N, C-alpha and C positions, 0 to 999 in steps of 0.2 A: 356947785354939787346943789339941787334940790333935792326937795324931800322924798321925792319917788323913787328917787337914785340910790339914796342913802339906804331906804328900805330894803333894794332889790340887793343890796349890797350885804346886809345882814342875812337876810333868808340864802343866799347860798352858801354864806358859809354854815350858816344850821345844817343844811341838806348833805355837804359833804363830812362834817363831822359825822353823820350819823350813817353815812353809807362807809366810813373807815370803821365807824368803830362794828358794824354789823359782820365786814371783813374780819377784824380783829378778833373776834367770836368764834366767826367758821374756823380761822385758823388754829385755834386755843382748842376747840373741839377734835377739831382731826389732827393733830398731836396729841392730847387726851388720850383721847380712843386707840392711839396705835402703838400705846406707852405698857410693857409689859405688867402696869399694875394694875388695868382694867379688866376684870374675868366678865365672862360668859357663857351660858349657857343654853346647847343647840342638842336637838333629836337628831338624827340621821337614822331615815328609815330604811328597812330593808336592807341592811351590811349581810350579803352573803357569807354563809360558813364553808368553809374549803378544808379537806382532809390535804396536810404533805403525808409523802415518803409513801402515798398508794403505790405503786410502780412497782417498787423496793419491796412492799410486804407480796403482791401479788406473785412477782415472781420468785422469790425466797419458801412462801408458806401458799401459797395458792389461795389465798382468802379475798373476798371481795366485800367491798361495802354495799349491801341491797336494798338499805332502808334507814332513813334517819327519819326522827322525829321534827328536828326544828331545823329549817331550810335556811332562814335569815332572820337577823334580827334588829330592832327598834333599838339604837344604843344613844342612850343620851351623856354627852360629856359634859363636863366645864373645865376651864381653861383661860387664862390670858385672852381676849380677843384677837391679839396679833396672832396665837395659833390656832384657835378656833374655827377662823375664817378662811385657813388653807383648807381645811378638811371637809371632803365630799363623801355620801356614801359609797363611792365606787374606789375612793384611793384610801378607804379603812380596811385593812384584811384583820379577817378572824378565821382561824385555823385550830385543826386538829390533829396530835401527831398520832400517825396511825401503829408507827412502830414497837407500840407496845400493846396496841390491841390485841384481842385474841378470838380466836373460833365460838361464834354466838353474839350472844346480847354482852354489849358496851357500855359504860355511863363515862364521860368525860367533860370538862369546863376547856373555853376555847382561851386562844390566848389571844391580844388583840395588836393589831400592826400598823404603824401608822408610815405615811412617807417619810424618805427622808430630811427632808427640811422641815420637818417639824420636831420641836422639842417635846419629847414624847414624855420626858418627868415634870413636865409642868402639866399636863392634862391629869383628868379622875374620871372614874367612871360613876355616875352620879344615878344612872338607873338603866335598867335593860329588860328588855320581854321574854330574857330569858338567860338563864346562866350556864346550865348544863344542858348537852345533847347525848341521847341515846341511839344508839345506832347499833347496828347491825352487821355484821361478818362471817358472810356462806363460803362454802368451799367451789372453787373455779373448777370446774368439771368440762372435758371434751366427750361427744357424743357425735356419733354419726348415722342421718336419719334417712332414710329413702325417698326420693325424689318422684315424686304421684304428679298429674296433670289430667287434663283432658282439654279436646278441641270443641268451643264451644258452638262453631259454625256452621255450614254443610258442604257436602261437594258439589262440583257442575255435572248435571245431568251423564251419567255413562265414564260417572268416576267414582271411585270410595275412599275415603280418608282411613287410614289405619289408626292403631292407638299410637299416641307418640312416645317416641324411644327419645333417654334422657343421658345425656354425660356429661358427669360420671351420674353414676345409678344411684349415687348416696352421697350426700355434703357433711363436712364436719363443723359441728356448731360447738362453741365455749361460751361458758356463761356460767352464774351461780347454780346449784343443785337444786335447787327449789324452782329458776326458771326455766333449767334441762327437762327436769322433772315435768314440764307443762306442754314441751313436746310432741307431737305425735309423728308429725311427717312435713317435707316441703313441697308447695304447692306450687305450681304453674298454671298457668291458665294461659291458651292461645286463642286467641279472640278471629277470625276471620268471616267475613259474610258470609264467600263462598272462593271454593282453591278448585285450582284443577291442574296442579302439578305440586310438586315432592318440595317443602318447603323445609331450609334446614338455617339456623341463625343461633345468636344468645340471646338467652332473654334472664331478666331477674326472677327470683321467687319470694313468697311469703313462706312463713311458717304456720302449722295450725296443729292446733290441738286433737284430742280424738274423737270430738263431737265438730271436726272440720270448720272449727272458729280459728278467725284469726285473732295471732296473739303479737300484741304486740309490747315488745320487753326491750329497752334499750341497753340492758343490761346485757341481751345476746349479740355476740362476736360470730357473723358469719366468714366463716375460713375463705370461700369460694362465692362471690356475688353476683355469677350469676353462672346459666347451666347452657351446653346445647343442645338445641330442642331439634329432634328431624320429625317433623310428620310425613310419614309416606303418604301419598295419594295417588290410589292404582287405577288403572284403565280396567274397565270392566268389560266384558267380551263373551256372547255364546257361540261356546267351540263344538262343533259335531264331534260323535267319538266316531272311531273303526275300527275295523282291523285289516291286519294284513294276510292275505289266502296265498299258500303256495299251489298252481295246478298242481292233481298229481291224481294216480288212479281210473285216467281216463277223464276228469272234470277240470274244468277251467272256473276259473271264480268267477269272468265277466260273464260266463254263457249260462252255467250250471248251478252257480250258490246262489241264493236266497238267505242275505243276512239281515238278522234283528238285532240290533244293542235297546236293551234298558236300564238307563234313561238313553235316548238316541243325543240327546245334547247336555252341556253342562256351562253352567253358567261359572267363566273362571275370572279373577283379579291379580292384575300384575303389572308388573314397570312397561309401560307403553312401548318401551323399544321389544322386548320380549314378546307382549301380546299381538303386534301388527303382523308378526309373521307368524304367528298359528293361527294355521287356518281350520287345522284337525286336532285331535288328541287320537294318537293309536295306540290302543290296550292291550294287545295281543297279536301272534303271529299262528294262522291255523294251515295247516298240511290239510289237503281235501284227500289227500291217499290215508287221511289216519282213520277214516270212517266209512261208513256205505251211503246213508243215505240222509241223517242229521246227527248233527250235536250239538253240546248245550253248557256251558260253563258258566263260571264267574272270575271276571278277575276285579283284579286291587288297580283302581287308576293312578299310572305314575305320572302324577303332574312335574310339569317345568320348574326350575330351580325357583324360587323366587314367586311364585305363584299360590295360588287360593283355589278353593269350591267353593263358591259361594252359598251353595244349597248342601254344603256339608257332606256332599254325594263323596262315598270312598270305595265302592265297588258297581259294577254294570253286569248285569245279564247280556250275553252273548248264546243268538240262537242259529246256526247254520241248517239249511237244507237245500239236499240236490235235488233238483228238478232237471225230468229229460233226459236220464239216467236209469238203465234198472241193474241187475248183479245175478250172477248165479257161478255156483259154486264147481270149481274143477277142480280136475286131479291133475297135476303135474309130473311127466317122470323125465323131464333135460334138463340136466347140469352141465354148468360151463365157469371154472372158473379160471379168472385172467391176474393178470399181474403178478404171476407164480416170482417168486423170490428167485437169484439165480443160485443151482446149486441142489434147487429144492424140485420136486415133481409131489403133486398134491392130488386127492382123489376123493370125490363125495361120498360119505357112507350113505347119507337116505338115498333111500329108492324111488319115493312117492312124495307130494305136499296136496294137501286139499286147499285150494287159494280162490279167493272169492274175488270173482270177474265182476267189471263194471264197463259197461258201455251203454249206446244208443241202443235202444230198443228191435231197429230196424236189422244192425247187427249181429247181437249177444247170440244167438242160436247159429250164425255161418262160426263163429273161433270154433276151435276144435284142439285137443290137447297138442298135438301137434306144431301148433302157433306158438304153446309157452315154453318159455325156458326160466331158471332158476338161473341166475348170473351171482356170482361168489366176486366179489375183491380180495384177491390175498394181501393186498397192500394194509388192508385194516388187520392185519393176522402176525404179528411177531415172525421174526424170519428164524425160526426154531422147527424142531421134529418134535411133532406132538399131535394132539387130536382137536379140533375146536368147534367153536360152535358159532359163526360169523352169523349175520344179516343179509341173506339174498334177496338182491332186485330182481324182479317179474318182469319178467322182458315178452309182450307178445306181439310176435313177429307178422305183420301184414296188416296190422289194423292197428292204427294210430290212434284212432280215436276211444279205441279201450284200453284199461287199465285194471292192473290189481290194487284191492285195497285190503289196509293191514299191513302189518310187521309180520316175515319171516325167518325162520333161521335153518341151517342146517348144520348137517356136521360133515367135517372135513378132515382127515388124515394129511400131515407131509412129513414127507422122509426126503435126507439128505442122500443124494445121489450120489456121493463119494462116503 
């Protein structure tokens, strides 16, 4: 063996001794560190404070925690390293028992709880950012609030959107008294760019105060998270007004009556199915035999179901003027009773009537009293003996284009034959 080889062997032995020494030191440090005899101190930040028996207190006493001054605690603990290293700020629990708390302000220390695999008797609290928690227990109440809302879009041309309707009309909200007292109503925002049909859907809502500011309070509980919204979209249509004319007194509606209605047209809104079939709105029935030359009256508009007048018009003035006919007063002396009940006889007591005859000017003077009859229909009289005053129909023989204007009554006696 030469000198160089001898020197290398010596150096290899020294290196091996150094490595062995280092490994032994590490093993000794690990052993010492994991033994119960080594103390360690560590701070755990943001350990949450929790309340226990909260649900029981809520159900039995109607109380709920609404505020607390300490949400979390920075906790410094000391104990064996083996125990401390098992702890985190998530597995340490700080609790306050609410079973002995009362309505109003409360003040309580918290209890510290550790995981089951940690020897809690070997740990001690060295320091904490807080030791006492102040909290408030408020009364839990229920109250119903009106559901309100608005449509912020627009309706297509020829349509109109009504105010939205909500079901239910009110919602039940529960929460602490102080929180409930802030609420004024529930609010639904209906946002559509344009609409041309009725909308019906379920929607969530928010709570607002009396100044229409949204209330964000996690302590408020909505029994009904959604409401049904109905936004009725109605068809708009200009509908002419009309009257029904009954021919009479020698006049026909088509030939002799000039009708003027003010307003002549109204703008209505309603369901499309109703509006599609609505081409006119008849507001009155007028008998032309009831007046001689002109008639004027005001009628209330009777709108179809589920429609509304956008202008707010509720009445219309109707004027009817007779054209192409003239009137003449004549005395009638001929009477006739028809449809007399079996076992009875009827006689007219009235001897003459002054009637207003209307006809074209070319024939009015040709009509004489011999052409005039007052016909009494006894079916309109009760089948009993007595004196009656029924309406008589005026008949003008030989002049079909002439007629009597107005209503005429006569006195009739009815007697039993046996």
